[in-house]
Backbone as JSON, one array per atom type, in Angstrom:
{
  "sequence": "MKLVTIAGPPSSGKTAVTVKAIASLQQEGVQVGVVKFDSLSTQDQALYEKQGVPVTTGLSGNLCPDHFFVSNVCDCLSWGVQKGFDLLVIESAGLCNRCAPHIQGVLAVCVIDNLSGVDTPKKIGPMLKMADVVVITKGDIVSQAEREVFAYRVRQVNTNATIMNVNGLTGQGGHELGRLLVDAPETVDLAGKLLRFSMPAALCSYCLGQRKIGSDFQMGNVKKMAFP",
  "N": [[0.83, -1.19, 0.0], [0.38, 2.28, -0.67], [1.39, 5.28, 0.96], [0.52, 8.52, 2.09], [1.16, 11.67, 3.56], [-0.64, 14.53, 4.48], [-0.48, 17.87, 5.24], [-1.0, 21.12, 6.78], [-1.74, 24.62, 7.45], [-4.61, 25.7, 9.47], [-7.76, 25.69, 7.76], [-6.73, 25.94, 5.2], [-7.44, 24.51, 3.03], [-7.04, 21.76, 2.85], [-8.68, 19.4, 3.01], [-10.5, 19.86, 0.91], [-8.92, 19.92, -1.48], [-7.84, 17.39, -1.33], [-10.08, 15.72, -1.57], [-10.81, 16.3, -4.22], [-8.57, 15.32, -5.59], [-8.69, 12.61, -4.92], [-11.09, 11.93, -6.14], [-10.47, 11.88, -8.86], [-8.76, 9.72, -8.92], [-10.43, 7.64, -8.15], [-11.95, 7.29, -10.4], [-10.24, 5.87, -11.93], [-10.19, 3.48, -10.74], [-8.7, 3.18, -8.42], [-8.29, 2.16, -5.11], [-8.91, 4.02, -2.37], [-8.25, 5.16, 0.91], [-8.88, 7.15, 3.85], [-7.46, 8.74, 6.67], [-8.4, 11.0, 9.01], [-7.1, 13.45, 11.0], [-7.79, 15.58, 13.76], [-8.33, 18.33, 16.06], [-10.41, 19.21, 18.1], [-12.99, 18.9, 16.99], [-14.57, 17.79, 13.94], [-16.01, 18.12, 10.72], [-15.25, 17.08, 8.42], [-15.24, 14.42, 7.78], [-17.72, 13.78, 6.73], [-17.58, 14.88, 4.18], [-15.75, 13.24, 2.87], [-17.13, 10.81, 3.05], [-19.34, 11.39, 1.49], [-18.17, 11.37, -0.96], [-17.77, 8.74, -1.21], [-15.58, 7.58, 0.03], [-13.79, 5.48, 2.17], [-13.33, 6.34, 5.54], [-11.75, 7.25, 8.58], [-11.72, 8.88, 11.76], [-9.62, 10.72, 13.98], [-9.46, 12.36, 17.04], [-7.55, 14.64, 18.82], [-8.07, 15.98, 21.16], [-7.17, 17.22, 24.27], [-4.52, 16.93, 23.78], [-1.39, 17.55, 22.02], [-1.86, 17.85, 18.58], [0.06, 16.94, 16.73], [1.75, 15.2, 18.21], [-0.17, 13.34, 18.92], [-0.8, 12.37, 16.4], [1.65, 11.07, 15.58], [1.77, 9.08, 17.44], [-0.19, 7.38, 16.69], [0.12, 6.66, 14.07], [1.18, 4.25, 13.12], [-0.85, 2.43, 13.64], [-2.74, 3.45, 11.93], [-1.63, 2.78, 9.46], [-1.78, -0.01, 9.62], [-4.55, -0.34, 9.65], [-5.21, 0.55, 7.08], [-3.92, -1.38, 5.48], [-5.31, -3.65, 6.29], [-7.83, -3.06, 5.27], [-7.34, -3.23, 2.61], [-6.55, -1.16, 0.88], [-5.29, 0.64, -1.96], [-4.07, 3.06, -1.72], [-3.38, 5.08, 1.03], [-4.38, 7.97, 2.59], [-3.28, 10.24, 4.92], [-4.53, 12.8, 6.65], [-3.52, 15.53, 8.41], [-4.29, 17.43, 11.42], [-5.3, 20.91, 11.36], [-2.46, 22.58, 11.63], [-0.11, 24.24, 13.88], [2.44, 26.48, 12.69], [4.94, 25.46, 13.24], [4.88, 22.74, 13.38], [5.61, 19.26, 12.47], [4.75, 16.85, 10.73], [5.8, 15.02, 8.87], [7.22, 12.09, 7.38], [10.18, 10.26, 6.87], [10.76, 8.8, 3.72], [8.09, 8.62, 3.11], [5.62, 10.01, 1.07], [5.23, 13.47, 1.28], [2.97, 16.07, 1.68], [2.27, 19.5, 1.62], [-0.21, 21.85, 2.23], [-1.07, 25.11, 1.43], [-2.43, 28.41, 1.5], [-3.08, 31.14, -0.79], [-4.15, 33.4, 0.42], [-3.02, 33.73, 2.86], [-0.91, 35.46, 3.0], [2.05, 37.02, 1.67], [4.35, 36.81, 3.15], [4.05, 34.59, 4.69], [5.12, 31.96, 3.93], [7.81, 32.08, 4.85], [7.45, 31.99, 7.53], [6.64, 29.5, 8.17], [7.56, 26.31, 9.34], [9.16, 23.1, 9.35], [6.98, 21.74, 8.27], [6.4, 22.89, 5.81], [8.97, 23.36, 4.7], [10.13, 20.82, 4.44], [8.53, 19.36, 2.8], [7.49, 17.24, 0.05], [5.71, 17.86, -1.93], [4.11, 20.87, -2.6], [1.07, 22.32, -2.3], [-0.76, 24.96, -3.48], [-3.5, 26.9, -2.69], [-6.67, 28.6, -3.34], [-6.12, 30.38, -5.37], [-7.74, 31.61, -7.18], [-8.77, 33.84, -6.07], [-6.97, 35.84, -5.82], [-4.71, 38.06, -7.63], [-2.88, 37.42, -10.72], [-0.24, 38.32, -10.49], [0.08, 38.32, -7.69], [-0.16, 35.59, -7.19], [2.14, 34.62, -8.44], [4.19, 35.87, -6.99], [3.73, 34.78, -4.47], [4.17, 32.03, -4.98], [6.86, 32.19, -5.63], [7.95, 32.94, -3.16], [7.41, 30.65, -1.73], [9.06, 28.86, -3.09], [11.54, 29.88, -2.38], [11.73, 29.03, 0.24], [11.42, 26.24, 0.12], [13.3, 24.52, -1.91], [13.23, 22.24, -3.43], [10.76, 21.01, -3.7], [7.8, 19.92, -5.5], [5.76, 22.33, -6.79], [2.42, 23.28, -6.98], [-0.74, 24.52, -8.16], [-3.99, 24.17, -6.92], [-7.47, 24.17, -7.23], [-9.83, 24.04, -4.85], [-12.57, 24.21, -5.12], [-13.46, 24.1, -7.84], [-11.95, 21.98, -8.69], [-9.84, 22.15, -10.41], [-6.62, 21.19, -11.27], [-6.7, 19.06, -9.58], [-6.55, 16.49, -10.71], [-3.87, 16.31, -11.52], [-2.63, 16.45, -9.02], [-3.61, 14.08, -7.96], [-2.26, 12.21, -9.54], [0.35, 12.52, -8.59], [0.02, 11.63, -5.98], [-0.68, 8.91, -6.28], [1.62, 7.94, -7.32], [3.29, 7.69, -5.21], [5.81, 6.18, -3.08], [5.71, 2.72, -2.03], [4.69, 1.72, 1.24], [5.6, -0.44, 3.66], [6.01, -0.88, 6.4], [6.03, 1.13, 9.32], [7.37, 1.12, 11.67], [10.21, 2.08, 13.4], [10.84, 3.93, 11.48], [11.88, 7.31, 10.64], [10.9, 10.57, 11.69], [10.9, 13.48, 9.66], [11.72, 15.75, 10.9], [12.23, 16.93, 14.23], [9.59, 16.86, 16.71], [7.74, 19.66, 18.1], [8.97, 20.7, 21.26], [7.74, 20.22, 24.48], [7.13, 20.04, 27.81], [5.74, 20.87, 30.42], [4.39, 22.52, 33.39], [1.95, 23.48, 32.54], [1.3, 21.79, 30.48], [0.52, 19.65, 31.95], [-1.84, 20.35, 33.05], [-1.92, 22.62, 34.67], [-3.28, 25.8, 35.54], [-2.86, 28.24, 36.71], [-1.22, 31.39, 36.57], [2.14, 32.57, 36.5], [5.52, 32.7, 37.78], [5.9, 31.02, 39.96], [4.36, 28.86, 39.47], [5.31, 27.57, 37.32], [6.95, 24.93, 35.8], [9.38, 22.56, 34.55], [9.91, 22.31, 31.04], [10.47, 25.33, 30.27], [10.52, 28.34, 28.53], [11.92, 31.52, 28.44], [11.48, 34.96, 27.52], [13.86, 37.45, 26.5], [14.18, 40.67, 27.55], [15.12, 43.99, 26.58]],
  "CA": [[0.0, 0.0, 0.0], [1.09, 3.55, -0.7], [1.0, 6.16, 2.06], [0.78, 9.95, 1.87], [0.75, 12.56, 4.64], [-1.04, 15.86, 4.03], [-0.51, 18.8, 6.37], [-1.13, 22.51, 6.4], [-2.4, 25.46, 8.45], [-6.08, 25.57, 9.49], [-8.59, 26.29, 6.71], [-5.96, 26.19, 3.98], [-8.07, 23.77, 1.93], [-6.49, 20.4, 2.79], [-9.71, 18.41, 2.69], [-11.09, 20.16, -0.4], [-8.05, 19.48, -2.58], [-7.67, 15.94, -1.22], [-11.29, 15.12, -2.13], [-10.75, 16.43, -5.68], [-7.54, 14.41, -6.08], [-9.19, 11.25, -4.78], [-12.16, 11.72, -7.12], [-9.85, 11.52, -10.14], [-8.19, 8.38, -8.77], [-11.54, 6.68, -8.1], [-12.37, 7.02, -11.78], [-9.28, 4.92, -12.49], [-10.3, 2.23, -9.99], [-7.77, 3.13, -7.28], [-8.95, 2.07, -3.81], [-8.29, 5.02, -1.5], [-8.81, 5.36, 2.25], [-8.41, 8.38, 4.49], [-7.51, 8.94, 8.12], [-8.45, 12.43, 9.27], [-6.78, 13.88, 12.36], [-8.17, 16.93, 14.1], [-8.12, 18.64, 17.46], [-11.59, 19.13, 18.95], [-14.13, 18.35, 16.24], [-14.41, 17.91, 12.5], [-17.11, 17.69, 9.85], [-14.65, 16.69, 7.14], [-15.54, 13.01, 7.5], [-18.92, 13.74, 5.88], [-17.18, 15.2, 2.81], [-15.16, 12.02, 2.3], [-18.18, 9.8, 2.92], [-20.16, 11.78, 0.34], [-17.41, 10.98, -2.14], [-17.66, 7.28, -1.19], [-14.23, 7.23, 0.48], [-13.71, 4.99, 3.54], [-12.6, 7.31, 6.35], [-11.85, 7.19, 10.04], [-11.31, 10.16, 12.34], [-9.01, 10.72, 15.3], [-9.46, 13.68, 17.66], [-6.49, 14.67, 19.83], [-8.58, 16.52, 22.42], [-6.27, 18.14, 24.95], [-3.13, 16.61, 23.44], [-0.85, 18.16, 20.82], [-2.28, 17.04, 17.42], [1.23, 16.32, 16.11], [2.15, 14.06, 19.03], [-1.26, 12.37, 18.78], [-0.63, 11.79, 15.07], [2.78, 10.15, 15.48], [1.5, 7.97, 18.34], [-1.22, 6.52, 16.11], [0.3, 6.49, 12.63], [1.39, 2.83, 12.81], [-2.18, 1.81, 13.62], [-3.39, 3.9, 10.7], [-1.1, 1.96, 8.37], [-2.35, -1.36, 9.77], [-5.96, -0.25, 9.24], [-5.25, 0.64, 5.63], [-3.55, -2.69, 4.93], [-6.43, -4.55, 6.58], [-8.94, -2.73, 4.38], [-6.96, -3.53, 1.25], [-6.44, 0.05, 0.06], [-4.1, 0.87, -2.78], [-3.48, 4.31, -1.25], [-3.93, 5.62, 2.28], [-4.06, 9.38, 2.8], [-3.42, 10.69, 6.3], [-4.64, 14.26, 6.7], [-3.29, 15.99, 9.78], [-5.09, 18.55, 11.87], [-4.76, 22.23, 10.98], [-1.38, 22.64, 12.6], [0.7, 25.44, 14.03], [3.43, 26.5, 11.63], [6.16, 24.79, 13.66], [4.69, 21.29, 13.44], [6.39, 18.5, 11.5], [4.19, 15.49, 10.67], [6.27, 14.3, 7.7], [8.01, 10.9, 7.7], [11.16, 9.92, 5.84], [10.34, 7.69, 2.87], [6.65, 8.71, 2.87], [5.33, 11.23, 0.33], [4.76, 14.52, 2.18], [2.3, 17.16, 0.98], [1.88, 20.65, 2.43], [-1.22, 22.69, 1.59], [-1.0, 26.47, 1.93], [-3.29, 29.2, 0.62], [-2.61, 32.45, -1.22], [-4.69, 34.47, 1.25], [-2.31, 33.81, 4.14], [0.05, 36.56, 2.95], [3.28, 36.65, 0.97], [5.42, 36.53, 4.11], [3.74, 33.38, 5.44], [6.04, 30.83, 3.72], [9.0, 32.21, 5.67], [7.06, 31.75, 8.92], [6.28, 28.09, 8.34], [8.75, 25.5, 9.57], [9.37, 21.83, 8.63], [5.77, 21.32, 7.56], [6.56, 23.37, 4.44], [10.35, 23.27, 4.23], [10.52, 19.45, 4.18], [7.49, 18.68, 2.01], [7.82, 16.85, -1.31], [4.76, 18.55, -2.81], [3.44, 22.02, -1.99], [-0.16, 22.67, -3.01], [-1.2, 26.32, -3.18], [-4.94, 26.98, -2.95], [-7.37, 29.9, -3.36], [-5.49, 31.25, -6.35], [-8.75, 32.31, -7.98], [-9.21, 35.02, -5.35], [-5.92, 36.86, -5.92], [-4.28, 38.36, -8.99], [-1.79, 36.61, -11.26], [1.01, 38.8, -9.9], [0.14, 37.83, -6.31], [0.1, 34.15, -7.25], [3.53, 34.4, -8.81], [5.02, 36.28, -5.87], [3.55, 33.79, -3.41], [4.87, 30.81, -5.38], [8.29, 32.48, -5.53], [8.3, 32.89, -1.74], [7.41, 29.23, -1.36], [10.27, 28.26, -3.67], [12.68, 30.31, -1.57], [11.75, 28.24, 1.47], [11.58, 24.83, -0.25], [13.87, 24.58, -3.26], [13.15, 20.95, -4.11], [9.4, 20.48, -3.79], [6.93, 20.19, -6.63], [4.78, 23.34, -6.4], [1.3, 23.27, -7.9], [-1.96, 25.2, -7.74], [-5.21, 23.36, -7.01], [-8.69, 24.86, -6.82], [-10.65, 23.09, -4.09], [-13.97, 24.33, -5.48], [-13.69, 23.61, -9.2], [-11.19, 20.77, -8.91], [-8.74, 22.37, -11.34], [-5.36, 20.75, -10.7], [-6.9, 17.87, -8.75], [-6.08, 15.29, -11.41], [-2.41, 16.31, -11.45], [-2.28, 16.08, -7.66], [-3.91, 12.66, -7.81], [-1.17, 11.44, -10.17], [1.5, 12.55, -7.68], [-0.3, 10.8, -4.81], [-0.67, 7.5, -6.62], [3.0, 7.58, -7.63], [4.05, 7.64, -3.96], [6.44, 4.87, -2.84], [4.97, 1.82, -1.15], [5.1, 1.7, 2.64], [5.28, -1.74, 4.24], [6.0, -0.79, 7.85], [6.52, 2.42, 9.81], [8.14, 0.92, 12.9], [11.62, 2.42, 13.24], [11.03, 5.04, 10.54], [12.21, 8.58, 11.27], [10.28, 11.82, 11.29], [11.86, 14.32, 8.94], [12.19, 16.78, 11.83], [11.73, 16.67, 15.58], [8.36, 17.51, 17.11], [7.9, 20.74, 19.07], [9.24, 20.16, 22.59], [6.99, 20.85, 25.56], [6.69, 19.24, 28.95], [5.75, 21.85, 31.51], [3.26, 22.4, 34.3], [0.72, 23.75, 31.8], [0.97, 20.56, 29.76], [-0.06, 18.7, 32.9], [-3.14, 20.83, 33.53], [-1.85, 23.82, 35.49], [-3.97, 26.95, 34.97], [-2.44, 29.47, 37.37], [-0.16, 32.11, 35.87], [3.18, 33.1, 37.36], [6.74, 31.88, 37.85], [5.79, 30.02, 41.03], [3.55, 27.73, 39.0], [5.91, 27.09, 36.07], [7.98, 23.92, 35.98], [9.68, 21.76, 33.37], [10.5, 22.93, 29.86], [9.95, 26.68, 30.21], [11.39, 29.24, 27.78], [11.63, 32.9, 28.78], [11.97, 35.99, 26.6], [14.86, 38.39, 27.01], [13.77, 42.03, 27.26], [16.23, 44.94, 26.73]],
  "C": [[0.87, 1.25, 0.0], [0.51, 4.49, 0.35], [1.41, 7.59, 1.75], [0.34, 10.7, 3.12], [0.47, 13.95, 4.06], [-1.2, 16.75, 5.24], [-0.67, 20.21, 5.86], [-1.81, 23.3, 7.5], [-3.91, 25.27, 8.41], [-6.73, 26.31, 8.32], [-7.8, 26.64, 5.44], [-6.53, 25.44, 2.78], [-7.59, 22.34, 1.79], [-7.54, 19.38, 2.35], [-10.28, 18.62, 1.3], [-10.22, 19.64, -1.54], [-7.84, 17.97, -2.53], [-8.87, 15.21, -1.82], [-11.25, 15.18, -3.66], [-9.71, 15.47, -6.27], [-8.02, 12.96, -6.02], [-10.26, 10.94, -5.81], [-11.58, 11.29, -8.47], [-9.27, 10.11, -10.08], [-9.29, 7.31, -8.73], [-12.01, 6.33, -9.5], [-11.45, 6.01, -12.46], [-9.28, 3.6, -11.71], [-9.35, 2.09, -8.83], [-8.58, 3.12, -5.98], [-8.22, 2.97, -2.81], [-9.02, 5.07, -0.16], [-8.18, 6.58, 2.87], [-8.49, 8.25, 6.0], [-7.4, 10.44, 8.35], [-8.16, 12.71, 10.74], [-7.28, 15.31, 12.56], [-8.05, 17.12, 15.6], [-9.37, 18.42, 18.32], [-12.8, 18.53, 18.24], [-13.85, 18.53, 14.76], [-15.68, 17.44, 11.79], [-16.58, 17.18, 8.52], [-14.96, 15.24, 6.78], [-16.75, 12.9, 6.56], [-18.57, 14.02, 4.42], [-16.57, 13.98, 2.13], [-16.23, 10.95, 2.09], [-19.09, 10.1, 1.73], [-19.5, 11.38, -0.96], [-17.27, 9.46, -2.22], [-16.3, 6.79, -0.77], [-14.3, 6.69, 1.91], [-12.83, 5.9, 4.38], [-12.78, 7.0, 7.82], [-11.22, 8.44, 10.6], [-10.69, 9.97, 13.71], [-8.95, 12.14, 15.83], [-8.47, 13.68, 18.82], [-6.96, 15.22, 21.16], [-7.6, 17.51, 23.04], [-4.8, 17.82, 24.71], [-2.7, 17.38, 22.19], [-1.23, 17.29, 19.61], [-1.11, 16.32, 16.75], [1.68, 15.08, 16.89], [1.1, 12.95, 18.95], [-1.15, 11.63, 17.45], [0.46, 10.72, 15.07], [2.59, 8.94, 16.4], [0.53, 6.96, 17.73], [-0.97, 6.15, 14.66], [0.54, 5.03, 12.24], [0.06, 2.08, 12.74], [-2.96, 2.22, 12.39], [-2.94, 3.04, 9.52], [-1.7, 0.56, 8.42], [-3.81, -1.39, 9.33], [-6.08, -0.22, 7.73], [-4.93, -0.68, 4.95], [-4.7, -3.68, 5.11], [-7.6, -4.33, 5.63], [-8.61, -2.99, 2.91], [-6.86, -2.32, 0.33], [-5.19, 0.0, -0.81], [-3.32, 2.09, -2.28], [-4.18, 4.73, 0.03], [-3.44, 7.05, 2.44], [-4.31, 9.73, 4.26], [-3.4, 12.21, 6.3], [-4.52, 14.71, 8.14], [-4.29, 17.07, 10.15], [-4.52, 19.84, 11.3], [-3.73, 22.62, 12.01], [-0.78, 24.02, 12.73], [1.85, 25.35, 13.02], [4.72, 25.77, 11.98], [6.06, 23.26, 13.5], [5.37, 20.56, 12.27], [5.88, 17.06, 11.39], [4.67, 14.66, 9.48], [7.26, 13.21, 8.1], [8.97, 10.62, 6.54], [10.69, 8.7, 5.05], [8.85, 7.67, 2.56], [6.36, 10.04, 2.18], [4.67, 12.25, 1.23], [4.21, 15.68, 1.37], [1.97, 18.26, 1.99], [0.92, 21.5, 1.63], [-1.19, 24.07, 2.24], [-1.78, 27.36, 0.97], [-2.75, 30.59, 0.37], [-3.05, 33.58, -0.29], [-3.93, 34.63, 2.56], [-1.26, 34.91, 4.16], [1.38, 36.12, 2.38], [4.43, 36.35, 1.92], [5.21, 35.21, 4.86], [4.7, 32.22, 5.18], [7.3, 30.89, 4.58], [8.71, 31.91, 7.14], [6.76, 30.29, 9.22], [7.54, 27.25, 8.4], [8.79, 24.23, 8.74], [8.17, 21.35, 7.84], [5.83, 21.72, 6.09], [7.95, 23.09, 3.9], [10.75, 21.85, 3.84], [9.47, 18.66, 3.42], [8.02, 18.32, 0.62], [6.95, 17.57, -2.33], [4.13, 19.69, -2.01], [2.26, 22.4, -2.87], [-0.61, 24.05, -2.55], [-2.66, 26.46, -3.6], [-5.41, 28.43, -2.98], [-6.7, 30.9, -4.31], [-6.48, 32.04, -7.18], [-9.19, 33.62, -7.32], [-8.21, 36.16, -5.48], [-5.5, 37.04, -7.38], [-3.15, 37.42, -9.43], [-0.45, 37.02, -10.65], [1.17, 38.3, -8.46], [0.42, 36.34, -6.27], [1.57, 33.88, -7.53], [4.48, 34.77, -7.67], [4.94, 35.25, -4.75], [4.3, 32.5, -3.73], [6.39, 31.0, -5.3], [8.76, 32.42, -4.08], [8.32, 31.45, -1.24], [8.67, 28.56, -1.87], [11.52, 28.68, -2.92], [12.84, 29.46, -0.32], [12.03, 26.77, 1.17], [12.02, 24.78, -1.72], [13.66, 23.31, -4.07], [11.74, 20.45, -4.37], [8.77, 20.76, -5.15], [5.85, 21.15, -6.17], [3.66, 23.36, -7.44], [0.11, 24.0, -7.29], [-3.15, 24.27, -7.95], [-6.38, 24.18, -6.49], [-9.61, 23.85, -6.15], [-12.12, 23.14, -4.43], [-14.25, 23.72, -6.85], [-12.98, 22.29, -9.48], [-10.04, 20.92, -9.88], [-7.41, 22.05, -10.65], [-5.49, 19.5, -9.86], [-6.39, 16.6, -9.39], [-4.56, 15.19, -11.33], [-1.94, 15.94, -10.05], [-2.52, 14.6, -7.42], [-2.81, 11.78, -8.4], [0.06, 11.41, -9.26], [1.25, 11.65, -6.47], [-0.17, 9.32, -5.13], [0.72, 7.01, -7.01], [3.88, 7.54, -6.38], [4.69, 6.26, -3.78], [5.58, 4.02, -1.91], [5.55, 1.84, 0.26], [4.64, 0.39, 3.26], [5.12, -1.63, 5.75], [6.57, 0.56, 8.25], [7.36, 2.3, 11.08], [9.62, 1.18, 12.64], [11.89, 3.51, 12.23], [11.28, 6.34, 11.3], [11.31, 9.69, 10.77], [11.32, 12.66, 10.58], [12.43, 15.43, 9.83], [11.58, 16.48, 13.19], [10.44, 17.43, 15.86], [8.65, 18.71, 18.01], [8.02, 20.17, 20.48], [8.45, 20.94, 23.64], [6.64, 19.83, 26.62], [6.8, 20.15, 30.17], [4.51, 21.67, 32.37], [1.93, 22.64, 33.58], [0.31, 22.56, 30.94], [0.22, 19.58, 30.66], [-1.33, 19.22, 33.55], [-3.1, 22.06, 34.41], [-2.54, 24.99, 34.79], [-3.54, 28.27, 35.58], [-1.23, 30.07, 36.66], [0.86, 32.64, 36.87], [4.35, 32.14, 37.48], [6.65, 30.78, 38.89], [5.07, 28.76, 40.56], [4.12, 27.1, 37.72], [7.04, 26.12, 36.39], [8.24, 23.23, 34.66], [10.31, 22.58, 32.27], [9.88, 24.31, 29.65], [10.96, 27.58, 29.51], [10.97, 30.69, 28.03], [12.17, 33.85, 27.73], [12.99, 36.86, 27.29], [14.46, 39.8, 26.58], [14.94, 43.0, 27.46], [16.02, 45.83, 27.96]]
}
């Protein structure tokens, strides 16, 4: 089975472009399954079910979505193999820009939208910098010049990725994205595989449920600012 991870900031259009890409693959008889990760709630499962795509959802609740993802990704692979999928797409939650849910040897896709601002690519960490494919959405809302500048800024951050525009509403570009997904390398096992970058580090009193503010209540991995 082939495995793909799709990540991106909240509301960047991850589900919309994934549905369009899967629709083109279904026409070719490719059996696709989806695991959707989110934080508190999601209605995206209904969109996949409407398309006739087998989907399961995992909600991280009060845990970091990235850590929740990596703790369950092996089980996701096992579920896909059990179901007999040709391709399993794992869509992460809408993540903070520092997150890094990409795995070495597994096709990594980052979805980012034109409306986030031309400086946004420089603010995004491993999620964008270490992706194999960068999908830019909402290009129909901005001018051609803005699209070109945004794509140039993305290329400055990630010099090796395939950059493409996909319209999540009309499906333009969805077929091309589907071809890239189905050409992903096969993944037999994830045990012992490496993340492309380390997860954000945090183990402090607030991680453990502390709500009081102040130095007396802060323990563990605490980082302080330096003021002039």
